[in-house]
N, C-alpha and C positions, 0 to 999 in steps of 0.2 A: 309832535310834527308825526304823523304816520306819514308811513311810511308804505306806499302802494307796490306789491310784489308782481309784475309782470314776466310770466312763466312763456320762454319760448322753446318748444318741443319738438324735435329732431325727432322722429318716427319714422318708419319702416316696414310700406305696407307692400302688399300685392296690387301690383295695375296692370290693365293690359288695353290696349287702344285698338279701335276700330275706326274705320272711314267714314266719313260722313261725306255724302255728296249733294251741295246746296246750289241752286239756279238760282238766277235771277235774269232780267232782259234790260238791257240800255235801248233809249230810243232816243232819233237825233228828229228834230223838224225846227223848220224856219216856218215861224205865224206868221209872218207879213205886218210886219210896222204893227206891231203890236203895242199898246190898245188906241193908237187913234184911226185904223181905219176900219169903222165900224165894226168892233168889237162886240159889240153886244147883239150886232146878228150874226155874228160868226162861233161864239160863244156855245151853243144849242150844238152846232154842228162838231167842234173840238173835243166835246163833250164823249158825243156819241165816240167819234175814234179810238180815244183816251181808254173808254170803257170796254173798248174791244179788246187793246191791244196790251190793255194793264201792264206798262211799263214798271220795273222796278227804280230805276233810273229814270228821268224825261227832264234832256238839256234839249231850251227853246235857245232861235238865235233870235234876230230885231227886232227886241223888247227894247222899249224905249224907256221904263223908268220903274220905281219901284212901285206905284200906283199901278203900271200895266200886270209887274210880279204878284202882286195881292191880288187884283181881279180873277185872271186868271185862276191864281189856287184857290179863290172863291169861291167864284163863278164855274167852272172848267172841273178841278179835281175836287175828292173828297177827302175829308176827314182823314182817311188810309196816308196821306201825304203831308211833308213837310216841302219850307222852300229855305233852299240855302241864302244866303248872306249875298247881296244884288251891289257890283260898284257899277256907277253911272259912270259910263267912260266915255270917249266919243264918238259922234253916230248911234247906233244902235249899240244894243249887249245882249248879252246872252245871262241867262235863268237854268239856276235846277232845280228842279224837286223830286221827291224820292221817297219811299213807303219807308214810312217810320219804323214800321215791325222789322227792316230789314236794317237800315243803315243809317250812321249817323253822319251826320255834315261837320266835317273838321272846317275849312276855310275854304274863301276866294282869292285866286292872287294870281291880278293881271299882267298877261305881256306883251308889256307895250310896242305896239306896232304908229306907223304914220298915219291910219287909217283906224282900223277897230280894235278893239283890246283881243289879243285873245286869251280864255278863262281857264285858269287851271282850277280846277273844283279837286279838292282830295275829300275820299269818301270811306267812311271807314264799316265796314260789312261788318256788322255787329256777330253773326253766330260765328263769326272763325277770329274777331279780330283782325282782317286783314284789310289794306290800306291799298285803295283805289285811286289812279288819278285820271280823271276824265279832262281831257283838253278841247275845249270849243273854239271853234273856228268859225268865221263870216269874212270868206276874201277878197277881194277888191274884183268888183263881178267887169263882167263887156271881157270879148276879145279883141285881140291888137297889142302890138307888140310892146307899149309903154304898160297897158296892163297884168301883162303877163309879167313881165319885171318887176310892178310891185308885187304882184302875190307872192314872187318868187323873196324876196324882201321879206315880207311877212313870216315867209316860211324859214330865215336863216334865224328871224330869232326865237322863234319858236325851238329850232335846233338848237341851239345855244342854249337854252334850258335844261329839253331831255338828255342832250348830252355828255348834261352835267348828273343826272338819275345815277344813284345806285345799281349796282348792278342787280338782274333780277327785278328792276321795278315792275310790277305790273301797271301799265299804263297805255291810256287808246289817247284818239283824235277823232273829233265827231263833229259835224255841220252840215254849213254851204261852202264847199272849196271853191265853188264857180269856175269849176277845169273845166277845158275843156276836151284834153285828152292826155293818155300818161305821157306822152313823148314829153308836154309841156317840165320850164323849168321848175313850177314850187312843186309838182308830182315826183318830178325826180328826187329835187332838195330833202322831201319826205321820205324817200324810199330809200335815198343812199344809206347805205350799212358800213361808210369806212368809220364811223364812231358807233357808238354804242345804239344811241338814243333814235334810231331808225325805226320809220313804221313798217306794216306792214298790210295787204289786200288781203283779207281772210277769205275774199271768194276767186280771186288771181282773177280779178276780169281787167286784165292791163290793156289798152289798145285805145282805137280812135272811137269815142264813144259818142262824138257830138252826131247827131244824123243821123246814126250807124243801126240795121236793123239786128246785125249783128247782138249788139248792145241793149237790143230793148226793155229787155227783163230788168234792168235797173238803172230806166233813164228816170229822174225824178223829177225833171222840171221842163215842162209848164204843164199844169190840171186841166188847162183849157185852152184851146185855141182862139178865143176873142175875149178880150180887155171888160171885165167886170167892172161895179162900182170901187171894191178897193186897189185898185191898183195897180192889180199884180199882173207880173209879165204874163203875153201869151201865146200862143206860135204851137199848142200842144208836145205831149211829152216825146221831148228829141236829147235830153241832155242828164247827164251822170253827174249832176253839182252836189249831191247831198252824200257822205257816205261816214262808213265809221272803219277807222284803220287800227290796229292794233299792234303792241309791242311783241318781240323775237319773244318772250318769255310769257306770254299770252298762248302765243301759236305754240309754244314748246310742251305747253302742259305743267304750268307752275303749280304756284298755287291760286292762282287765278285761271282757265283757260276757257278757250273758246270753244263752242258747240260747233262741228259740224252742221252744215246744211243748213242755218238757222238763220243766217242772214237773211233781209225783206225789204225791197223794196214796197211798200204795203197799198196795198190796192192796185199795183203794176201787173199783169198776168200776162206781160210777155208782147198782147197785141193790139198796142193802142199808142205804134209811134204815130206821132204827128196828130195823134186826135184827143179829144177829151177824156182824161179819164172816167167820167159818167155816161159814155159811149154804148148803150148795150149792142153785146152782153158784156161783159166784166166776168169772168171766169173767177175768180178768185178771192173775192169782195161781193156783198149783197146790194143789190138796190139802193138803199139810202145808205151803208156808209160810200159807196161811191158815188153817190151826189155830197153826201157830208166833206171828203176830198176836195173835190172840185168847189165848194163854197168857202172850205175855211181856209186855205192857202191856195197860193201856184207853188208850191211843191209838194211833194208828200214826205211823208218822216219813213227814217228807217231805224230798224231794229235789229237789234240782234240779240242770242244768249249765251249765255259764259256759267261757268261750274266753275266753283271752290271747293278743294276737297280739304273737310275742317276734320282734325285727330278729335275725335272725342274718348276719352280716358276713364275708364271702368275702374275706380279708385277700391277698396277692401272699407268696409262700413264705419270700422275705427279709425279712418283718416283723422288724425287733428288738424283746425286753422291753426296756424301759426305768423300770422299777423294780421292784422287789424285793418282795413283799406277803408276809405271814401271814395266811389266813384262817383266820373262824370253824369249826371242824370241826361238822361235820353228819349225821346229824340231833343235837341238843344240844336236852335233855338223852337218853342212847341208851342203849342194852341190846340187844347188848352192844360193837357194832362202829360206827365212827362212821370219816367220810371225813376227814381232812386235807389241804387245798389251801395250796401256795405257789407260786410265781413267784421265779426268779434270773434276775437281770439279769445284761448283762456287765458284768465286774466289773475286768478288764485287759486291758486292747489284747493283750497279752502273752502271756497266759494263754487256752486252753481251753477248759479249766472249773476248778471251783475246788473245795475243800474242802465238805464239807456234815454236820452232821447234825441231825437231832430226835429228840430225846430225851422222853420220858413222866416227869413227876414225880408224886409225891403232895404232900399239905398240908403234911408235914415237909420236903420237899428231898430227899426219897429219890427215886433214882433209879431207876423201875419197869421204866423199857424202852428199849432205843435203834432207832429206827425205821429210821432213815437215817444211814452213815457213813460217807460216798463222796466223788469227784470227780462233780461233775454238771455237766454245759453247761446256759447258756442256755437256759430255758426255764420254762414250766407242769406241773408237778410236782404227785399223788392220791398218798396214802397211806391205806390200812385198818388202822384201830388196832382190837385184837381186845383184850377184858379181858375177855374170860369166865372166866376166872380172880381176876380183883378183885373186891371186896369195892365195892359201891354205897360213894359218897362224888363227893367234890369232886379234881380233879387236870387237871395242868400239862402244857403241850404245850410244849417251847423252840425253837427254829430257831437256828441258828448258824449263819456260813459269814464269813469276808471280814474279821471288825469287826464285821458286823451280828448283834445277838442282839435277839427277838422274841419273849415269852409270852402264852400266851392258857390260860383257864380253861374246862374242858369238866365237866357232871356225869354222872356214870354210875350210872342208876336201875336196877335190879333187882326 
């Protein structure tokens, strides 16, 4: 029997580091009963807005089905975006889309309430490996004591989750809060710092928001003064329903940091209290974008920018890779291309290279494509898999070399 010799080498090398600043944009948008409310008419308006803002993470509320996720992904966004896993809960739901060059989607875990699910989206920032938790809410609508209590109870369920996160976690909550003023029990529950899972308003606009000119620049509902065919709310801009709130660690310049002055109620120039957003002049967006905001939804989107400090190591050129590793493909799910990375260590001191195979299989074990079948030296490798000719479904990729075999699963969604 031939014995394979795997040589794992401890190697001393010089190492220095620099800090690389990476920025990304998070946007939240209530897209108004999508797709049932004449989505085909509204899609071009949504597309104009997204193309202008270019969010890296886009979280939407009032999406009704997986068909809606697919339509929005295909008709509004472009191929630079991926779609996270969708959970069809009670009433309308949340969905997340993301730039595939910057993020991996990890999971969608519902936080159950008596009305709509709160979604916990876990996202991995690819350049640094940091995990960011984004909670999406669509709390109970309408004013009145009963509705305020229901909103508070929904937030209590959210705090039961965030209060148990590990210290220093980077998390935020975004969405349609339907809160009229900061003294509401639901908002006080969100900012209560008795336990660690509290949230902060990055722009510190705490006050009585409803129909108050002092807060005109942060109002997000309604974009119209009269009813349109899509059935959205009317009355003009007079409420700060849509927000992005952040954790203490993000405020304190942890690995993920809020960039000051980046918080934006998009399209709101502060001069449209109780008016249509497309009433001219709008001093912050073009006529076309103001019209798109008016026609697409009764809510304005909100975005904010964040920064991640990535420590980049500079190693001596003689550094030796001392372990084999097959990474999870990214993006995953994907459509139609994805990247597979792997590392090859020194396997045998007498060999300059070793034969490597990377093969794609379907769920029945049928070989679909051989991506790599050649001798390779020690190093890190990256291969692109193009599944444009394949059907949606689960596939596997297997790495083989010198007695080492490892497989991972990936999901193609078209």
